Rosetta silent file (secondary structure, phi, psi, omega in degrees, C-alpha in Angstrom):
SEQUENCE: XXXXXXXXXXXXXXXXXXXXXXXXXXXXXXXXXXXXXXXXXXXXXXXXXXXXXXXXXXXXXXXXXXXXXXXXXXXXXXXXXXXXXXXXXXXXXXXXXXXXXXXXX
SCORE:     score description
SCORE:     0.000 S_00000001
   1 L     0.000  132.457 -178.870  -25.423    5.812    2.357 S_00000001
   2 L   -70.420  148.727  175.914  -22.141    7.095    0.885 S_00000001
   3 L   -88.931  173.675  177.764  -19.434    4.638   -0.068 S_00000001
   4 H   -58.033  -42.708 -178.685  -15.756    4.936    0.848 S_00000001
   5 H   -61.306  -40.319  177.300  -15.048    6.383   -2.592 S_00000001
   6 H   -59.361  -38.780 -176.489  -17.678    9.077   -2.072 S_00000001
   7 H   -71.942  -26.221 -178.034  -15.994   10.122    1.175 S_00000001
   8 H   -60.423  -36.816  179.634  -12.531   10.529   -0.387 S_00000001
   9 H   -65.108  -43.122  179.305  -13.641   13.655   -2.211 S_00000001
  10 H   -64.223  -28.646 -176.770  -14.895   15.240    1.017 S_00000001
  11 L   -91.912   10.029  179.856  -11.568   14.444    2.731 S_00000001
  12 L    61.503   43.931  177.584   -9.474   16.187    0.058 S_00000001
  13 L  -121.850   42.304 -173.590   -8.075   12.879   -1.198 S_00000001
  14 H   -70.768  -29.925  177.582   -9.069   13.332   -4.828 S_00000001
  15 H   -66.361  -47.538  176.808   -5.661   12.361   -6.269 S_00000001
  16 H   -59.476  -42.968  179.401   -5.760    9.049   -4.411 S_00000001
  17 H   -59.608  -39.797 -178.631   -9.384    8.672   -5.493 S_00000001
  18 H   -65.989  -33.900  178.676   -8.457    9.186   -9.147 S_00000001
  19 H   -73.107  -26.553  177.963   -5.916    6.352   -8.984 S_00000001
  20 H   -60.093  -30.730  179.319   -8.487    3.984   -7.522 S_00000001
  21 L   -62.748  -19.368  178.407  -10.256    4.041  -10.881 S_00000001
  22 L   -87.709    2.034 -179.308   -7.214    2.203  -12.315 S_00000001
  23 L  -127.044   82.643 -171.900   -7.751   -0.675   -9.878 S_00000001
  24 H   -58.876  -36.563 -179.567  -11.161   -2.199  -10.718 S_00000001
  25 H   -66.354  -42.898  178.771  -11.086   -4.936   -8.063 S_00000001
  26 H   -68.459  -39.515  177.392  -10.334   -2.462   -5.302 S_00000001
  27 H   -57.955  -39.968  178.788  -12.875   -0.003   -6.686 S_00000001
  28 H   -63.670  -42.213  178.355  -15.541   -2.699   -6.445 S_00000001
  29 H   -62.713  -46.967 -176.429  -14.667   -3.356   -2.804 S_00000001
  30 H   -71.518  -23.647  178.300  -14.675    0.345   -1.887 S_00000001
  31 H   -86.249  -10.110 -178.887  -17.952    1.019   -3.696 S_00000001
  32 L   -77.949  132.529  176.077  -19.740   -1.783   -1.878 S_00000001
  33 L   -70.313  -16.608  179.304  -22.052   -0.775    0.937 S_00000001
  34 L   -91.800    0.361 -177.448  -21.182   -4.116    2.591 S_00000001
  35 L   -63.479  132.522  178.586  -17.467   -3.325    2.614 S_00000001
  36 L  -119.835   70.584 -179.194  -15.790   -3.663    6.022 S_00000001
  37 L  -132.039  166.794  174.270  -12.488   -1.921    5.393 S_00000001
  38 E  -127.318  126.095 -178.400  -10.649    1.173    6.590 S_00000001
  39 E   -99.252  129.752  173.647   -8.895    3.391    4.024 S_00000001
  40 L  -107.657   83.001 -173.216   -5.773    5.315    4.918 S_00000001
  41 L   -93.970  127.862  174.755   -5.825    7.712    1.998 S_00000001
  42 L   -67.127  136.013  176.428   -3.170   10.360    1.592 S_00000001
  43 L   -72.914  162.897 -175.875   -4.675   13.814    1.252 S_00000001
  44 H   -56.918  -36.733 -179.029   -3.896   15.792   -1.879 S_00000001
  45 H   -64.935  -18.440  177.404   -1.277   17.951   -0.119 S_00000001
  46 H   -68.989  -18.699 -178.294    0.793   14.802    0.507 S_00000001
  47 H  -100.159    4.642 -171.850    1.474   14.665   -3.238 S_00000001
  48 L   -55.977  -36.401 -176.547    2.466   18.343   -3.547 S_00000001
  49 L   -93.551    1.011  179.409    6.167   17.698   -4.137 S_00000001
  50 L   -95.576  135.982  175.435    5.705   14.787   -6.552 S_00000001
  51 L   -86.199  174.336 -176.149    5.613   15.357  -10.271 S_00000001
  52 H   -58.684  -36.994 -179.273    3.328   13.449  -12.648 S_00000001
  53 H   -64.126  -43.204  179.924    6.034   10.871  -13.427 S_00000001
  54 H   -65.901  -38.346  178.066    6.521   10.003   -9.760 S_00000001
  55 H   -63.020  -42.044  179.335    2.749    9.682   -9.261 S_00000001
  56 H   -66.501  -37.234  177.693    2.477    7.275  -12.155 S_00000001
  57 H   -63.444  -37.897 -179.286    5.393    5.223  -10.784 S_00000001
  58 H   -76.528  -43.124 -169.652    3.616    4.960   -7.427 S_00000001
  59 H  -122.027    6.932 -178.455    0.055    4.456   -8.532 S_00000001
  60 L  -106.964  170.521  174.569    0.087    3.578  -12.219 S_00000001
  61 H    60.246 -144.784 -174.097    0.415    0.446  -14.257 S_00000001
  62 H   -67.879  -26.206 -177.284    0.872   -2.976  -12.731 S_00000001
  63 H   -83.956   -7.588 -174.730    1.794   -1.730   -9.254 S_00000001
  64 H   -57.192  -50.256 -176.331   -1.392    0.316   -8.848 S_00000001
  65 H   -60.879  -42.585 -179.047   -3.521   -2.424   -7.285 S_00000001
  66 H   -69.068  -46.457 -179.937   -0.826   -3.385   -4.761 S_00000001
  67 H   -60.229  -46.491 -178.912    0.075    0.200   -3.860 S_00000001
  68 H   -68.321  -42.187  179.650   -3.526    1.217   -3.407 S_00000001
  69 H   -64.398  -25.818  177.376   -4.475   -1.988   -1.536 S_00000001
  70 L   -71.712   -9.661  176.536   -1.618   -1.334    0.901 S_00000001
  71 L   -99.178    8.705 -176.618   -3.560    1.749    2.008 S_00000001
  72 E  -125.145  115.452  175.785   -6.646   -0.295    2.908 S_00000001
  73 E   -76.052  142.178 -176.246   -6.941   -2.249    6.168 S_00000001
  74 L   -85.899   30.653  175.822   -9.002   -5.409    5.786 S_00000001
  75 L  -155.543  165.464  176.282  -11.212   -4.552    8.751 S_00000001
  76 L   -84.385  120.845 -177.871  -13.178   -1.643   10.134 S_00000001
  77 L  -122.012  105.895  177.405  -10.944    0.307   12.512 S_00000001
  78 L   -63.979  146.040 -176.899  -12.529    3.187   14.427 S_00000001
  79 H   -59.699  -29.412  179.369  -10.145    6.125   14.867 S_00000001
  80 H   -64.854  -21.590 -178.190  -10.432    5.768   18.678 S_00000001
  81 H   -92.680   -7.218  179.155   -8.764    2.321   18.327 S_00000001
  82 L   -77.933  134.885  177.126   -5.755    3.595   16.354 S_00000001
  83 L  -134.623  147.256  174.766   -2.563    3.889   18.358 S_00000001
  84 L   -57.123  134.708 -179.442    0.962    4.914   17.455 S_00000001
  85 L    88.925   -2.541  178.885    2.978    1.784   16.728 S_00000001
  86 L   -69.612  154.378  178.256   -0.111   -0.211   15.732 S_00000001
  87 E  -128.777  130.099 -178.731    0.083   -2.672   12.856 S_00000001
  88 E  -123.486  140.184  175.087   -2.839   -3.510   10.599 S_00000001
  89 E   -73.896  138.962  179.797   -3.184   -6.174    7.905 S_00000001
  90 E  -108.329  175.012  175.358   -4.018   -4.642    4.504 S_00000001
  91 L   -71.966  -19.017  177.022   -5.767   -5.939    1.429 S_00000001
  92 L   -76.586  130.501 -177.138   -2.376   -6.220   -0.284 S_00000001
  93 L   -58.348  129.593  177.433   -0.993   -9.715    0.170 S_00000001
  94 L    59.556   28.563  178.395    1.714   -9.922    2.872 S_00000001
  95 L  -122.912  140.076 -179.164    1.657   -6.149    3.442 S_00000001
  96 E  -124.564  150.560  177.632    0.980   -4.400    6.705 S_00000001
  97 E  -103.532  123.906 -178.978    0.210   -0.815    7.539 S_00000001
  98 E  -101.179  120.467  179.840    2.270    0.597   10.403 S_00000001
  99 L   -80.415  118.775 -178.152    0.600    3.439   12.296 S_00000001
 100 L  -111.181  -22.902 -179.987    3.223    6.082   13.001 S_00000001
 101 L  -153.827  121.412 -179.912    1.165    9.143   13.801 S_00000001
 102 L  -101.428  121.458  174.139   -2.470    9.344   14.829 S_00000001
 103 L  -123.674  124.832  178.996   -4.282   12.597   14.075 S_00000001
 104 L  -104.640  133.675 -178.265   -7.964   12.839   14.785 S_00000001
 105 L  -105.041    0.000    0.000  -10.028   15.425   12.970 S_00000001
């Protein structure tokens, strides 16, 4: 069975996936077959206007784990249950993910 990390490549979220490697604790969670999380990973085209420096500021160094964890809900959320205006608790302490636009593929 593929892990969350395996699926990121198929979803064209390889830039986000590459930054996960800099967050070993999160990588362990996402690689676990027992993981019960939902990842809201930006697709590669979301980074099109950012240069390398901006990417490192967002996802590099000490802030990487928090930034990346803020994209992971700490529960399994089927897409049918997502609604505009919804709020989900993330793996990042005291951070919530606010659903602003639901697109189903």
